[in-house]
N, C-alpha and C positions, 0 to 999 in steps of 0.2 A: 504492500500499501503506500510506503511512505517515495517509491521511487513514482509510483505515479504520480502522488500530490507532489513531488519535486520539481514533475514534469511540467504540471499543469501551471506549476507557478513561472514557468521558465519558457517566456517565446521564442523559440530558434527559427531563423526563416527555412523555407525549407527548399529544396535544392530544382533550379528551374527545371522546366518540362520541355523542353526541347524545343523550344521556341512558341509553346501550345500557352494561350494567356492560362492563367494559374487564379482560379477565384477563392483558393481555399488561403493562398498566403497574402492576398488584398482583404479578404475577409477578418485573420487573426490579427489581423493592425487596428481594426476599425468596430467599437464598439457605437450602438446607437449612439448617432449624434457627431459623430467624431470623422464622417467625411462625408463629400458629395460625389461618389460615383466609385466605381472597380478599377481599381490605380491598372492604367496598361491595356483597361478594356474597353474606353469611354470611346465610342462612335461620333466622331463628328458629323452632322447635317443640317442641313441648314432648315428650317423651319416653314413648309409649305403647304398650300394643300392643291392648289396643281388643275383642279378642277370644282364644280361649285353644284354637280349632278353624279350619283353613284346607282348601280344596282343592290349592293353592300356593302357598311359599313360598318367594319369589328374596331371595338372601342379596345383595344389592349393589348397590348406588344410582349406577353408571354407567349411561349412558347407552345401554348394551346390555341392563340389569336392567328400568329406565325402557320401555324402548321393548317390553321383551318381558310387563311388568305392562300395559301400555295395550295392546298386540293381544289378550292374555286377557282383560283384560275386556271388551275393544270386542268380542267374538265372543259377549260374555255368559258366561262363567264368574264363578260368582260366587266369593266368597272367596279372592278373592287378593290376599296380602300380600305388599310385600316390606320388607326389612328392611337399612338403612345404617346403617353405625357411627356418621358422626360425621355428614355432608350428602352431599346430591345432590349431584351431579359430584366429591367427593374422590376422589381418585386421578389417572388420565391425562385422564379426560374434561376437565375443567376446561384443561388447560392446551394440549390437542391443536390441532395447527394447523387443523383442521377440514377439510381437503380431502375433494372428494364430487366420482370421476371413473363412466362407465360402463366404464371401460375394464378390463380383471383378461384375463390372458394366458390364465386355464385357461376350461372351458366355463361350467361352474354355477354356478359367481360373481359373473358380468354379471348371472343373474337374481335376486342381492341385489344387486348394486347397483343394478339400475335401477330395481328396489320402492325400495331407500330411496333416491332420488333426486325418484322419484315421490310418493312422503312428503309429502315436506320441501317440496315446493311447494305441497301443502297446506296445511299443518299452521299453519301460522299464520292461516289461512279457521277452520278446524275448530276452531282452538282459543280464538282471540283472542289469542292469547300471541305475542308479537315474535320468530322466531327466525331472520336477517342472511343470509338465502340468498340469493348472488349466484351466478350462472351464467353470466361470459363465457366460459365454454369454456376448453379447455386444448389445449396443443397438448406431445408426447413429441420431442424434435427428433434428427432421425439426421446425426451428421456423420462415419459412415465409412459405405464400401459393404459392409460384413456389417450395421449398423444399418437399411440401408433393406432387405435382403434379411429383416431380422428383421419387420420391418413389414408388407411383403409376404407372410409367415407370419400374422401378425396377421389384415391384410384377408381370407383363407381362410377364417379362421373367424369371421367378423364380419356374413357377407353374409345368412348363417340366423337370425341375432339382429335382433330387432327394433328398439336403438340406432344411432342414430345414429357412424357413423366413416368418417373419408375419409383417405385418402392423398394428401397437398397437396404440392405445388412450394415450392421455397422464395422465390418470387413471392408464393404465399400466403401463406406464413409472417410475412413483414415486414409483407403487408397489415395481420393480425390485431397482433402486435408488434414495432413500428415500431423498437425500440431495440434491437433484436435485432446480435452482429453477424454479418452474413451471407456470411462468408468462410468460417464452419464449418458453412454450414448445407447438407443434400444433399436435403433431403425431413422432414413430419413427418407426424405421426399426429392427428387433431382431431378433438376429440371436442365437436360444438358444446355439450351440455348440460352441461359439466363445471363446475366450480366450491369455492364455499369455503362451509362455514355455521358462525355463533358456537355450540361445542361445548354450552357451557353454557347459550341461549337455549331449541338444539335441545333438550335436556334438560328443562328445565324445564317445557315446549310439550308434549313425550308425557307428563309427572307431571301436567299439569293435565287431560290426555284421559283416563289413566288412573282420576284421582281421580273425572273426570266420569262415569266410567265405572262406577265400585263399587269401585276396587280400592284398595286401604290402602296406602301408603305410611308407614311407622314410621322415625322415625329423632331423634335420635340412638340406636339399640338396636343393641347389639353381639352379635353370634352367640358365645355361649361353647362351647356341643359338643352336638355330635348324636348321636341316642340312636337305632337301627335297632330298631323293634318288630317280633314275627312274624308278623305280618299284612301287611307291607310298610309300614305308614308310616311316621311320624317324628316323633319330637319333639326339637325344636325351641328350647334353654334359652337365655335370656337373663337379663341380671340384671331385668328388671320378670317375669319369669317362663315358661311354656313355652307354647309353640304345638302342639298336634296337629295335622300337615300328610299329606296324603294323598301328597304326594310334595314335594320340594326341588331347588329350581335355584340354581349355585353359578354366580355373575357378578358375583364376588369382586374381577375384577382382578388387582392386582398381590399379595393378599392372599386368590388361587385356594387356593394352596400350606398356606395355612392351615386352610381351610376343609375340602380333601383331606386333611389328616394327620389332623383328627377320626373321621375312617371309616376310617383305615390305610390311604389313597390317597398317592401322591406324583406328583401332578402334573406332565409334566415340562414348567417353565414359569422362566424366568428375565427379572429385570425389566435392560432397554438403555436407558443412558442417552441419550435424544434433545436434541439442539438444536439451536432454529433462532432466526435472528436478523432483529430487525426495524428496519429503516434508518426515521432523519427524512425528512420532507418534502423531494422532489429533482424539482426545476423542469421536469425532462421530464417526469415523470409527472403533477405537478400542470396541466401545459398540453394532458392528454390531454383526449377531448371522452369518452371510450368508455372502462372498465373495461379491463386486459391482463386475458387470457387469462393462467391460470397452463401455466409452461411448466415440463416436469421435462428437465434436460439429462443425457439419461445417460449418456455419459463422462463427463460432470462429478459426475454421481449428489449432485444435491441438485433439491429443486425450487425452485420462485419465483413468488409472486405479490405483482399488489397490495394492501398495507395501508395503505388512506387515502390522503392523497400521496405514500407512500414505497412501500419494496418487505419484502417476508418473503423468506426463503430460510429452506431447512431440508436439509444435509448429511444423508448416509448413507456412514461413513468405512468406514475399507478394517477385513477382521477384523481385522488389528494395532494399529490405533490406537482401535477404537472400543472402547468402557468398558462392562463388566457390574458388574451390583450382585450380585457374588458371595454377600457377606454375606447378604443376603437372604435366599439358598437353606439357606444354613446355619444361620445366626441365625437366622432372621424376622424381617418387616416391624418397625423400630420401635416400640414403643407410640405412641399420638399422631399416628402420621404420617395427614397426612391429603390438604393443599393446600400443601406444602413443595415445594422443588426444589432440586436438586442447584448446586456453583458452576460456574459453565458454565466455559469450555478452551477460547480462540478458537483457543490452539496447535494443538490437537487435529483444526481443522477449515479451518485457514489454506490447504492446495494447492485446499479447496472456493471458498472466496471466493475466491481467485488464476483459479479456472476462473471464475467466477460475472462477475468482473469481467472476465474476458474475454469473453463470451460477451454479457454485459448492461455495455458501457461505461460508462453512467453509474451505475455504483456507484463506482467508483474516486474519487468526488465528496462520496462518500456517506459519513454517522455514522451507527453505530449506538447505538439508542437502548433497542434492548432485547436480550439475548441469554435466552434461556429451554434451561433445564436439566433436564429432568423426565424420570423411571422411564415407559418402557412397557414392557406386557408379550410376550415372542417365548417361542413355541415352537419347538422342532427345525426346525421347516422354515415358517416365520412364519406360516402360515397356522392360524385357531382352533381349539378342540376344541369339535365341540358337536353333544349328542341325550344318548340316555341311558347310561350308563357300564355296559358291563361285570361282572358279578361282584357289584351293589350292585343293591338293589333300588328304585324308583323313585327313583333320583340323578343329575341331569338335570347339563349343564354347559354353559357358554355361555363359556367363557377362554381367555387366551388372541391376545387380540385386538391385533396391530400398529397394523389400521386402523381400528379401533375406529365412529367416526364414520358412515363411508362404509358400512361392516356395518350397525349399530346395524337401522336401521328395518328391513331385510330378515331379519336372523337371528330380529330377533324376531318379524315375521310366522311364517317357516318353522316356529321352533322352536312358536308357537303352534298352528298349526295339525298338527306334529306331535303335539302335546300331547292336540287335542280328538279328532283324527279315527284316533289308534292307529298309524297310518303317515307316514312323511316324503313331504313333498306334492310332491319331486319328490329326482333322485338330487343326494347334496351327501357324496358316503363320504369326499372326500380331507378335510373334516372329523370325519370320526368318531372321536369321541375316541380308541377303541375301538383306530386306527392304531399305537398306544404300545403299551408292554407292558412283563413286569420287565424285561429287557433296556436298556430304556430310562434308563441312570443319570443322574446331575446331572453328572459332567463328559461325559457325550455329549450333555446337554442345553444344557450350556455351549460346546460345544465348535462344537452344529450354529447355535445361535442366531448366535454371534462370526462366521460361513462365510454363515447368511443373512442380517444385516445387511450385511455388507459385502459382499456381492452383490446385494445389494437392485437395481442397477442394470444388472448385466449379462447380456451376450447370451443370453436365452433360445430354447437349440436344442433341436431335436426329440432325445427318448434321450438327457437330460442326466442326468449322472450330476454328483455332489456327493459331496467323501472327506472330509471332517470328521470327526471321531468312530470313522472306521473301522477295523478292522471291529470290532463291538459282541461280548458275550460268543455275542449268537448264531451263532456257525459251522456249518456242517456237518463231520460228521468228515471228508469230502474235503478243507475249505478248504486247509489247510495243504500239501497234496500236487498242488494244483492250480493254488494260486494264481498262481504265475511263468508259467504254460502257457497264460493265458487273461484278457479284459477283462472283469471282473466287475463287476458288475450289485447295485444296492444294491435288496433287495424286504422290508418288513417287519421290516429291523434284521438278516438273512441278505444273506449275501454268496454270489452267484448265478454259474456263466458265463453270460457274454454271446455269446461270441465266444472261439475256441483259436487259438493263435498257431504257426504254422509258420515257419520261421529264413526263409522269403523275405518275409516282411510286414512290414508298417510299423506297429510294434506303439505300443499305449495307449491312449487317448480320446483320440478328435480329432475332437471336434461340429462337425459341416455341417450347411446346411440342404439337402444335394446328398448326393452317394450319396458316400461316405467310406471312411476303411482299413480299416475293416470287412465291405465288400462284396462284394468276392470272396471273400475266405472265407468267411462266410456261404453264399458260390453251392459252396465246396467241400463246409463239410459237412452242407448238402443233398442233395448227391451222395451223399456218403457214406452218408449214411440211405436213399435210393432203394435203393440199388447193394448195399452191403453191409451194412454194423450199426454205428451210433451210441450212446455210451453218455452220458443226461446227468445229472445231479444233480438230483431235483426233491425234497431235502428241507426245502425251505422251506413245499410244499404245508401246509394249517392240516389235520389229524387229528383227530379225536374217534373214542372208543368211547360206544357208547353199548348200556346192555343194562337187563334190569328186565323187571316182570310185562308193563306195559304198553309195551313199547319198537316193539312193532308196532303199535297203538294211536295210538300217538303218531306214528311216522311214518307212519305211512298218513293222519295230521289235518295232517299239514306238509306234506309233498311233493305236486305232481301228479301224481304218476307212481305207476305201482304199488309194492308192499313189493318186494324183489328174494327168492328163494326163497335158503334156505341154499346157500351154494356159489356165488350168485352174483351179479353186480354189475351196478348202472346207472345213468344220471344224469339224477338226480331235482333237481326248481325248487320253491325254497319261495316263493311265491306273497303279498303284501300282500293285504289285504279287497277294494281296491281291482281289485286281478287284475293287479297288476306286477312284474317280477319281481325280486326283494328279493335272492334268492342259489341261484346252480347248484352243485349237490354231485354227487360220485357216490359211490355209495351202496353196500355189499355189505354182506350176510347173513353172517360167518362161522362160527358157529355160531347154533342155535335162538336167539332172543330177541338177541344179542348181531350187533353192528352197528359197521362202520366207517365213518366219513362222511369223506370230505376234500374239499377246499377249495382254494382261492387264496389265497396267500401274508398279499396284501393284503384278506382276506375273514375270516381268524382268527377275532379275536374281535367283529367284528360280526355275523357268521354266528351263534357260537359263544351270544351275547348275545339273541340274538333266538329260539335253540331253547330254552336256558335261562327267558326270559320264559314261552315256550308252555305248558311245563314248570311251573311256577306257576299258572298262571292255569287249565290246566286238571288241576292236581292229578294225575297222570302220576305211576305208581311207576317211576322208572328213576334208573341210576346218569348220569352224562353224566364221562366223563374227556378231560382235554386232554392229548394224545400227541404236540404237536406239535414237540416241544424234544427227546423222549426217542427220538422216533423217525426216521430217514434214511429214502431215498427213492432207488433208480437206475432207471432209464427207459433201459430195451433195447429198439433196435428197427431192423428193417430185415430183408431179406431172411433172413439166415443170423441172425438173432434165436433163435431156434429151434436152431439146428445148435449153435450155440454153448452155449445155457444146458442143453443135454441132455446134456454132454457133465459137465456138474456133479452131476448128481442123478441118479439110478435113476427116480425119480418119468418116466412117461408124459406127454413135452408134446406128441405128436402130436394132428393136428388133430380127430380123432374123440377122445381121450380128456380134454382140455382149450381150450375151443369158446372162443369173444370170450365177452368179457363174463363170465367164471368167474374164480371166488377161492379160492384154496389154499393150504393151510400144508405148509410142503417145507421141504426142505434142497436149498442149492449151499454145494460144498466144506465140507459138514458146518456151515455157519452156516444159523439159522432165520430162514426169510422167509415173509411174508404176498404172494404171489404174485398179481395181478389180470393177467388177458391184454386190456389196454386201452392205446394207446397216443393221445396229443393229437396224435403226427405224421397216425395213419392208418394207418401200417404194421404189418405184424407185428409185434408187440411186447408186452414186461410190465412192468409196475411194480414192485419190487421194492421191500417196508416190512420192515424190520429195527432191531436197534439200531441209534442213531447208534454206540456202539461199535463196532460190528462193519462199517461202511462202508468202511475204509480195505484189509480182509484179504477182503470180499466183491467190492468193483471189481476188485483185484488179479486176484483170480480168476478173474473174467470177461475181465479185459486180456489177459491168458495165453492164456485158455483159445480164444478167439479172432483169436490173432497168422495163423494161416496165414487165417481169411476176412479179415482185414486190417481187423480193427477197429479204434473212433476214436474220439476226443470231439467230443460236438454241443452246443452252449449253446442259450439260449433264443432268440436269435434268429434258429436257423435254426428250429427249432418252430415259430415264430411263422407264417415263409414256407410249412414244411408244412401247419403249422392250415388255414390262408386258402388254399389248391390243393384243398385234401378239401375246404372251406364249413363245416368246424369253426364257429362264433360264442365269443365270449370273452363272461363275464361281466364287465361295466364300459364295455364296449365295442360288442357288438349289443344287448344284454341290459341291464336297470337297473330303476329304477326308476322310471325314465320312459317306458318298454317292457313292452306284456302278450306274454306268450309265441305269441299267435298274429300279431301283424302280425312278429316274429320270425325266426318260421319254425321255432316249437320244437313244432309238434302233436304230432309223434311220438313226447314226453317228458308231453304232458299226458293225462293220462288222466282226459278233460269225465268222464266216464260210468261210472267204476266209484264203487263203491255207499259210501267215506265221502263226509264234506264235509270237502274239505279248503279250508284259508284259499284264499278269494281264486275259488272254482265258481261261486258264483251270480253272481258280476262277468261274469267268461271268458263263462257263456252269454250275456247281456248284452249284451257287448263282439259273439259270435258275432253275435246277434242284431240288433245294429244295423249290422252289418256293417265293414268295416276305412277308414279311409282312406288309411293310409299304404303302404306293406310294405317287407322289407328285398332288396333285390335286388344282382346278383352282376355287377361291374364289370369289365373289361378296359378299361386304359385307353395310351393312346398317347402315352407323356412321351420326355423328355431328360434324363438325368443329375438326374431326382428325381423320387421315391416317394410316393406317400400316405401320410401315416399315422394320419387318421382326424380326425372333426372340421371338412372341407372343405367348402365352399359347392360343391353339386349344381346346374348350370345348366341350361334348357331353354328354346329362344326369348328367348333373353337377360336372364330372369327367377331370380333361385334358387330351388331348389323342394325343395331336397332337404339333406342332411349326408351325407358317408362318415362312416364309425363305426369304421374301423380300413382296414390295408392293407400292401400291401411289395412289392416285385417278386418276381413269377413268373419262377424259374429252368429252371423246364418251360416255360413258354408266350413267354419273354424278353421280358416286356410286364410292366408293373405291374398289380396287384390290387387289387380293394377290395371291400368291405362299403357301403352304403348305402339310406338309408332315403328312398323319393319317394312321391309319391302315388301311388293307386291304380290311374289310368290311366295313369301312365307308369313302370310297373311288369311291365311285357310283355319278355318276349326280345326280343331285337332293339332295343329302344328305343335311341336315339341320343341321350346327353346329353353334359355337357361337367362335368371335375369343376378346379375354380379351383386353382393349384398355382403358389406364389411371384409373385402378379399376373399367372399366364397360365394361360386356359383350353384346358384339353384336351381331345381327340376320347374319348370314352367309349362303350361299347356294352353294354348289357346283356345275359349271355351264361346260358344253361345251368348250373345249381351239380351236383359241381362241377367244377373244370377237371380235377380223376385223382379218379379211383375210389380210395376205399380198399380195402385190401387185404383184409378179408372181402368185402367186394362182389363186386374182380374174382376172387376164388376160388368165387364162386357162379357168377356169369357162367361161370368157364372150366368147371365142374362140367356146367351148362347145356351147353357148346358153344360158346357165344358167343365173342365177340373181344373182353377189355374195351378201353376209354381207362384209356392212363395216365398 
């Protein structure tokens, strides 16, 4: 420890990098407020606008903004202008550690990482600019059995992606990184193509490529104001004049909040102090013949890589110790801040230094020559916000990048494709800026950013819950009544019951890769709905009212299904121009020309933005009202649902009078509700839409009326098991912007021959004509104490041929159940396959769907004298 502390107090000038600009050397000499720019790196450029009109104005010249300019210009878009307030790479880019990795625990972001690395590999040859790209690979270290399980869990999701990833033995880990303390290593997760790149050089190469293709990069030019015009274009005000733009893209890094405030938006972002440390030459490192791979010691919560003949390591402190730059949120970023740093604080990261020395013993005798402490911007969930913003026309964002270097290339391409093609190139809803709303307060953002930073390297379990900042103001009317009775989940700001407790249950959140404390209670709730009746709080649904002279015309164009008649409801899908499934909604025509649209909690503003954009594009005369926060929803489902609800109303709820997929206004115990006979459970049931302030009274009346029938609560985990047994698809799993409705088995809801030319209709005709290459199939699995979640690899004859989309345990069949996409030639009922779970391949069989017939289908068969399967 003494050597480390001694080194920390003695700043040593590192050797030059062979002419390469060195941010570390400049940064180490300059704490916050101590300088005006990166020494030896400042570009000289005369400030100029050059033009007064542009197709796209990009605000911010970090690696993400410059990448977008590069990709738009390279794709042929004319009049791309980037405005940077000081110089390129100012902000977080220039002092980044520059790590690049194929790995991501999510599925869709792997595509972003992969594209970035492939781009960086060829960028120097394309632009003539050196980028300093090193690809020694990387290893994530497992030093606990639970971490080994996590690696197996991640490997099940790697097989159907093209990037190389391997679970390796301790012996292989030591071969690749001979300086580790192997007493601590149980396994490694190895990505051979990983490495690190010089962020400054990368950005300059992208800038050179952007200019070569015709983009205009202007700096120093500060944006002082933004004015939205009635035609949807923008006036971008600067000290040098005004640029009129068709669209603007906010890529302003930790200045993104200031840009958002200009148009009345409060982007949920906060700067975090991130530190990394660079050592002097270490003899053992210098003696190596090949560069060491990057390691990530997950229990020690740090990354470590070779830097010349020394080492660089960066920790992620606990949420109690890490530091936020709160003042920037409340008071704004200090004027003139560009390439400055914060004062370093080694005491804050000392436990991580000790962990690094234990894992890599040669560090004990190393001197620290640089400690870099700079701002990086965090969103509440650590993921960036990318795409068009709801409620503001032609305003796009690419902000909140905690890992901007590895995301820059892929996000530049992703956004460029979306802007030019009019739809996202693939599903990336986890980055949708519209996942946040007015409920996302500054206090919430700070609490979640602190948690996300501190949890950077914790074990990532399925069904993960994180509790900081909860509850938000967005609680249903039943929250206070139910919160002590159940395990709550977080859905777009809402608290929603996952499962309910009984006295004999082990309560609380107990994460696991295997069946855990909720498994038996969920089975109990499943049985409750199938045999008696259950009540579920569905208030987080997104709920919109659409009315006006053009409402029918609008919905006929938006949706692939027909427009339901007055008093009726249907399931409808909004498709993209390429025929992908952008959204799934329940559509009810309550009065002539007045509709209620319902979507999932995570899709609320995602769907609303798409609808609003279509209204503007087609100049439809309609009014849209978002009723999500004002309206509560209760689901009542099970064989006794009608019997119980009938006690509370004089309306006839019989099957002949209130048919499946009908909607009606009525009163239950004198409480006004809009009742829809529909249930995601597939059982007899109603969804009851009502004023949020009536939720407790309505819930209490229903529960009291159902005492004789044994009524009880159920949560979303049981709902998922019930919908899977009925073969119901879920948006975001079985269908999204990566899938078309034909391969997803949604033909029943797609009226390709209806007169209206709905969005995606022509593309669907072409897809149908060409034939499908894959299909969604329905699988049963023979497993042991582990169930599919979705995104696991599907195997056949020793090869990965597809992936699951969702899964659960079937309490009816007493075995696991999953949906999966497989090639059409392997999609027949009876086909034997395998599904990989936690490193083991389990036998799977394609079965005819559904496993359990829905209640309306069973009733129809009974009327015909047939005996339906349950």
